[in-house]
C-alpha positions as CSV (number, residue, x, y, z in Angstrom):
1,M,101.5,93.0,58.1
2,S,104.5,93.2,60.3
3,T,106.0,93.1,63.6
4,N,106.3,96.2,65.9
5,V,109.9,96.9,65.6
6,V,110.8,97.3,61.9
7,G,114.4,97.9,60.9
8,F,115.6,100.3,58.2
9,H,115.1,99.3,54.5
10,P,115.4,101.5,51.4
11,L,111.9,100.1,50.0
12,L,110.0,100.8,53.5
13,R,107.6,103.7,53.5
14,R,109.3,106.4,55.6
15,R,107.1,106.9,58.6
16,D,106.7,110.3,60.2
17,G,103.4,109.9,62.3
18,R,101.2,111.2,59.6
19,H,98.8,109.7,57.3
20,A,100.9,107.8,54.6
21,P,99.3,108.8,51.1
22,V,97.9,106.8,48.7
23,T,100.2,106.8,45.7
24,N,99.3,107.2,41.9
25,E,101.0,104.0,41.5
26,E,98.3,102.3,43.9
27,L,95.4,104.2,41.9
28,F,96.8,102.8,38.6
29,F,96.9,99.5,40.0
30,D,93.3,99.7,41.1
31,L,92.0,100.1,37.3
32,V,92.8,96.7,36.7
33,Y,89.8,95.7,39.3
34,V,87.5,97.8,37.1
35,F,87.8,95.3,34.6
36,A,87.9,92.3,37.0
37,I,84.7,93.4,38.8
38,T,82.7,93.7,35.4
39,Q,84.3,90.3,34.5
40,I,82.9,88.7,37.7
41,S,79.6,90.5,37.8
42,H,78.7,89.3,34.3
43,G,79.8,86.0,34.8
44,L,76.8,85.9,37.5
45,L,74.3,87.5,35.4
46,H,74.6,84.6,32.7
47,H,74.7,81.9,35.3
48,L,71.8,82.6,38.1
49,T,71.8,79.4,39.5
50,P,73.0,78.2,43.0
51,I,76.1,76.6,41.4
52,G,76.8,79.9,39.2
53,A,76.8,81.9,42.7
54,L,79.0,79.4,44.3
55,Q,81.7,79.8,41.1
56,T,80.9,83.6,41.2
57,A,81.7,83.9,44.9
58,I,85.2,81.9,44.5
59,L,86.3,84.2,41.7
60,W,85.2,87.1,43.4
61,F,87.2,86.2,46.5
62,A,90.2,85.3,44.4
63,A,90.2,88.8,43.0
64,W,89.7,90.2,46.4
65,L,92.5,88.5,48.1
66,G,94.8,89.3,45.0
67,W,93.9,93.2,45.7
68,Q,94.1,92.5,49.5
69,Y,97.7,91.1,49.8
70,A,98.7,93.8,47.2
71,A,97.3,96.4,49.7
72,W,99.2,94.8,52.8
73,V,102.5,95.1,50.7
74,T,102.0,98.9,50.0
75,N,101.0,99.6,53.3
76,W,104.6,98.9,54.4
77,F,106.6,99.2,51.3
78,D,106.9,102.4,49.2
79,P,105.3,102.2,45.7
80,R,107.4,105.1,44.4
81,T,110.5,102.9,44.7
82,P,111.8,101.4,41.5
83,A,111.4,97.7,42.7
84,I,108.2,97.9,44.3
85,R,106.7,99.9,41.5
86,G,108.0,97.2,39.0
87,L,106.1,94.7,41.4
88,I,103.0,96.7,41.0
89,F,103.2,96.5,37.3
90,A,104.1,93.0,37.3
91,T,101.2,92.2,39.5
92,M,98.7,94.0,37.1
93,A,99.7,92.2,34.3
94,L,98.9,89.0,36.0
95,A,95.6,90.4,37.6
96,L,94.8,91.4,34.2
97,L,95.0,88.0,32.6
98,V,93.2,86.6,35.8
99,G,90.2,88.8,35.0
100,A,90.4,88.0,31.0
101,S,90.1,84.4,32.1
102,A,87.6,84.5,34.6
103,P,84.6,84.0,32.4
104,E,85.9,80.8,31.2
105,A,87.6,79.6,34.4
106,W,85.0,77.0,35.2
107,A,85.4,75.7,31.5
108,E,88.8,75.5,29.2
109,R,90.6,78.1,30.9
110,G,90.5,76.8,34.3
111,L,94.5,76.0,34.3
112,E,95.3,79.5,32.7
113,F,93.4,81.3,35.5
114,A,95.0,79.3,38.1
115,L,98.4,79.6,37.1
116,C,98.2,83.3,36.6
117,Y,96.7,83.9,40.0
118,A,98.8,81.5,41.8
119,G,101.9,83.2,39.9
120,M,100.6,86.6,41.0
121,Q,100.3,85.4,44.9
122,V,103.3,83.4,45.2
123,G,105.5,85.8,43.2
124,R,104.4,88.7,44.9
125,A,105.3,86.9,48.5
126,A,108.6,85.5,47.0
127,F,109.8,89.0,45.7
128,I,109.3,90.6,49.2
129,V,110.9,87.6,50.9
130,F,114.1,87.9,48.4
131,Q,114.3,91.8,49.0
132,L,114.4,91.5,52.8
133,P,117.7,90.2,54.7
134,A,116.8,87.0,56.8
135,S,117.4,89.1,59.8
136,H,114.8,92.0,59.1
137,P,111.8,92.1,61.5
138,L,109.4,91.7,58.5
139,A,111.0,88.7,56.9
140,P,109.6,85.6,59.3
141,N,105.9,87.0,58.6
142,Y,106.2,87.2,54.8
143,R,108.2,83.8,54.7
144,R,105.0,82.4,56.5
145,I,102.8,84.2,54.0
146,L,104.9,82.8,50.9
147,G,104.3,79.4,52.6
148,W,100.5,79.6,52.7
149,M,100.6,81.1,49.2
150,C,102.7,78.1,47.8
151,I,100.1,75.7,49.6
152,A,97.1,77.5,48.2
153,A,98.9,77.6,44.6
154,C,98.9,73.7,44.9
155,F,95.1,73.6,45.0
156,W,94.5,76.3,42.4
157,I,96.6,74.6,40.0
158,A,95.3,71.2,40.9
159,G,91.7,72.7,40.4
160,G,92.8,74.2,36.9
161,L,94.0,70.7,36.0
162,A,90.9,68.4,37.4
163,A,87.8,68.1,35.8
164,P,85.1,71.0,36.2
165,A,83.2,68.6,38.8
166,W,86.3,68.9,41.2
167,R,87.2,72.3,40.7
168,L,84.8,74.0,42.6
169,S,86.0,71.8,45.9
170,L,89.6,72.3,45.1
171,W,89.3,76.1,44.5
172,S,87.2,76.5,47.4
173,I,90.1,75.1,49.6
174,A,92.6,77.4,48.1
175,V,90.4,80.6,49.1
176,L,90.2,79.3,52.6
177,C,93.8,78.8,52.7
178,E,94.5,82.6,51.9
179,Y,91.4,83.8,53.5
180,V,91.5,82.1,57.0
181,S,95.6,81.8,57.4
182,P,95.8,85.4,58.5
183,M,93.0,84.9,61.0
184,F,95.6,82.5,62.7
185,G,98.8,84.1,62.2
186,F,99.9,82.3,59.2
187,P,100.9,79.2,61.3
188,L,103.5,76.8,59.6
189,P,105.7,74.1,61.2
190,G,109.1,75.4,61.6
191,L,108.2,79.0,61.1
192,G,105.7,79.5,64.1
193,R,103.2,81.9,63.6
194,S,102.3,85.6,63.6
195,R,100.6,87.6,66.3
196,T,98.0,90.3,65.2
197,R,99.1,92.5,68.2
198,D,102.6,92.5,66.4
199,W,101.1,93.8,63.1
200,T,101.6,97.6,63.3
201,I,100.0,99.2,60.2
202,D,99.2,102.6,58.9
203,G,95.7,102.6,59.6
204,G,94.5,105.8,57.7
205,H,96.3,104.4,54.5
206,L,94.4,100.9,54.7
207,V,91.2,102.7,55.2
208,E,91.5,104.9,52.3
209,R,92.5,101.8,50.0
210,C,89.2,100.3,51.2
211,Q,87.4,103.2,50.5
212,L,88.7,103.6,47.1
213,F,88.1,99.9,46.0
214,T,84.5,100.7,47.3
215,I,84.3,103.4,44.7
216,V,85.7,101.2,42.0
217,A,83.0,98.7,42.8
218,L,80.2,101.2,43.0
219,G,81.5,102.2,39.4
220,E,80.1,99.0,38.4
221,T,76.7,99.7,39.0
222,I,77.0,103.0,37.3
223,M,78.6,101.0,34.3
224,A,75.6,98.6,34.5
225,S,73.2,101.5,34.3
226,G,74.8,103.5,31.4
227,L,75.6,100.3,29.5
228,S,72.0,99.4,29.8
229,M,70.6,102.7,28.6
230,A,73.1,102.9,25.6
231,E,71.7,99.4,24.4
232,A,68.2,100.3,25.1
233,K,66.3,100.4,21.6
234,T,63.9,103.4,23.1
235,W,64.1,105.3,26.1
236,S,60.6,104.5,27.2
237,L,59.2,105.8,30.6
238,P,59.8,102.6,32.0
239,V,63.3,102.4,31.0
240,L,63.9,106.1,32.2
241,G,62.1,105.1,35.5
242,A,64.2,102.1,36.1
243,F,67.4,104.1,35.2
244,A,66.4,106.8,37.8
245,V,65.7,104.2,40.4
246,S,69.2,102.4,39.8
247,F,71.0,105.5,39.9
248,L,69.4,106.4,43.4
249,C,70.1,102.9,44.5
250,T,73.9,103.6,43.9
251,I,73.5,107.0,45.6
252,A,72.1,105.1,48.5
253,M,74.9,102.8,48.7
254,W,77.5,105.4,48.5
255,W,75.5,107.5,51.1
256,L,75.5,104.5,53.6
257,Y,79.3,103.5,53.2
258,F,80.7,107.1,53.4
259,G,78.5,108.0,56.2
260,T,81.2,106.5,58.3
261,S,84.4,109.0,58.1
262,V,87.8,108.0,57.4
263,E,88.8,109.5,61.0
264,D,86.1,107.1,62.8
265,A,87.6,104.2,60.8
266,E,91.3,105.1,61.1
267,R,90.9,105.8,65.1
268,A,89.5,102.3,65.2
269,I,92.6,101.0,64.2
270,T,95.1,103.3,65.7
271,R,93.5,103.3,69.3
272,S,93.3,99.5,69.4
273,D,95.7,97.5,71.3
274,D,95.3,95.0,68.7
275,P,95.6,97.1,65.4
276,G,96.4,94.1,63.2
277,R,93.5,92.4,63.9
278,I,91.2,95.3,63.3
279,G,93.0,95.9,60.0
280,A,92.3,92.6,59.1
281,Y,88.7,92.7,60.0
282,F,88.4,95.6,57.5
283,H,89.6,93.5,54.9
284,Y,87.6,90.4,55.9
285,I,84.1,92.9,56.0
286,H,84.8,94.7,52.9
287,A,85.3,91.4,50.9
288,V,81.6,90.6,51.7
289,L,80.3,94.2,51.8
290,I,81.5,94.9,48.2
291,S,80.3,91.4,47.1
292,G,76.9,93.0,47.7
293,I,77.8,95.7,45.5
294,I,78.4,93.2,42.7
295,V,75.3,91.4,43.3
296,T,73.3,94.6,43.1
297,A,75.2,95.6,39.8
298,V,73.8,92.2,38.4
299,G,70.5,93.3,39.5
300,T,70.6,96.7,37.8
301,D,71.3,94.9,34.5
302,L,68.5,92.7,35.0
303,L,66.2,95.7,35.8
304,L,67.1,97.8,33.0
305,E,66.8,94.7,30.4
306,N,62.9,94.2,31.4
307,P,61.7,97.0,33.8
308,M,58.2,95.8,33.4
309,E,58.7,92.1,33.7
310,P,57.1,90.4,36.8
311,A,60.1,90.0,39.3
312,E,60.3,86.2,39.7
313,G,62.6,83.5,40.6
314,S,66.1,84.3,40.6
315,H,65.6,87.8,39.3
316,T,63.9,88.5,42.7
317,V,66.6,86.7,44.7
318,V,69.4,89.0,43.1
319,M,67.5,92.2,43.5
320,I,66.9,91.5,47.2
321,A,70.2,89.7,48.0
322,G,72.5,92.3,46.9
323,P,71.2,95.1,49.1
324,A,70.6,92.7,52.0
325,I,74.4,91.6,51.8
326,Y,75.3,95.3,51.7
327,L,73.2,96.4,54.7
328,L,74.5,93.5,56.9
329,A,78.1,93.8,56.1
330,S,77.9,97.5,56.3
331,A,76.3,97.1,59.8
332,V,79.3,94.9,60.8
333,Y,81.8,97.3,59.2
334,K,80.3,100.0,61.5
335,R,80.5,98.1,64.5
336,V,84.3,97.7,63.9
337,A,84.8,101.3,62.7
338,C,82.6,103.3,65.3
339,G,81.9,100.6,68.0
340,R,78.3,100.3,67.5
341,F,75.9,98.3,65.5
342,P,73.5,100.8,63.6
343,R,69.9,99.2,64.2
344,S,68.8,100.9,61.2
345,H,70.7,98.4,58.7
346,F,68.9,95.3,60.5
347,L,65.5,97.2,60.4
348,G,66.5,97.8,56.6
349,T,67.3,94.2,56.1
350,A,64.1,93.0,57.8
351,L,62.0,95.4,55.5
352,L,63.4,94.1,52.6
353,A,61.2,90.9,53.2
354,I,58.5,93.0,51.9
355,P,59.6,93.3,48.4
356,A,60.9,89.7,48.7
357,L,57.4,88.3,49.5
358,A,55.6,90.6,47.0
359,G,58.0,90.0,44.1
360,P,55.8,87.6,42.3
361,H,53.2,90.2,42.3
362,L,55.2,93.1,41.4
363,S,57.1,94.2,38.1
364,M,60.8,94.6,38.4
365,L,60.7,98.2,38.5
366,A,58.3,98.0,41.5
367,V,60.7,95.9,43.4
368,A,63.7,97.8,42.7
369,A,61.8,100.9,43.7
370,L,60.9,99.4,47.1
371,V,64.6,98.1,47.5
372,T,65.7,101.5,46.7
373,L,63.5,103.2,49.1
374,V,64.7,100.9,51.9
375,L,68.2,102.1,51.4
376,L,67.6,105.6,51.3
377,S,65.2,105.5,54.3
378,V,68.1,103.5,56.0
379,G,70.5,106.3,55.2
380,A,68.2,109.0,56.4
381,G,67.4,107.1,59.6
382,E,71.2,106.9,60.5
383,K,71.7,110.6,59.6
384,A,69.2,111.7,62.0
385,G,70.4,109.5,64.5
386,R,73.9,111.1,64.1
387,E,72.7,114.6,64.5
388,R,70.6,113.7,67.5
389,S,74.0,112.2,69.2
390,L,75.6,115.4,68.5
391,L,73.0,117.6,70.4
């Protein structure tokens, strides 16, 4: 995020009008989130209650916000410079500790989680503020970001120190501070506020970073399938059928997401008269979209553990909720990227009511098969619609 007129600084990316490449440093950084997503999804798997879902949502938004603010930094600053590369590596170390402490964040490791996370967010913003001269056009916005990271850090640390009964409320406020403040330009007394119209960004780089993270998240569903098969005592027909269904479900989600090209999404940012706001929308939407993938991965674990058991209670909710969240978020994403709501996604979400209502009378495998069929049908319908539009 930045202003339109960007003065020269040796840490900035060189802008030549072309798509800024995603660097090896950024790809390396994303590896930490393979671990973080696994930790978060397993936390939900073992706490399938309304409170467990809320706690998982808080941890997921924390993980996403840590990645999101890092992605904004590397959209402007060159990761190949020693200073920014060092910042990335330091952020990686703290993010790894955040992921390691996540399973016990609501118990005895709440303070460790909060200190590592707040240190990562505040430290990154403070580093950028320290590196930029006060007169640099980027400096005011990063000072505002630093201010909001410090405010959020107070709630993170207070939650880590508080009893578990208070932790959910305090950490919810912390997430809102980081997630909502960009919508209003990080307003602070004495520092003013930023305007999204002044946030000139590299749209292609931002879109590619989001796509790469989506692949990381889809990898969690692949991992869930593979690990479950590795742990299965026998590869019976129901287990093999559950594996096939879960694998097709992952392919369907991949198909639905990558049906929107990089060019479409990049064009939505670069041609907008408010590119900063569109770029921010991309990150807001992906936080929800990827949460759908994580919930689906939990459903995959449940499916492969007991494919022929009746789909009852929380198991049915998880198996339906993940794809439903994914379809609705994907519809909003395509509205932003392509300028239209795909009706197929809303129809598919409505069709998910069938396995949801029939769940108690069906096996886990049957419900998963119906859900996967819906996702594949939505993908096929969208592809047919695009082909008709080209005629």
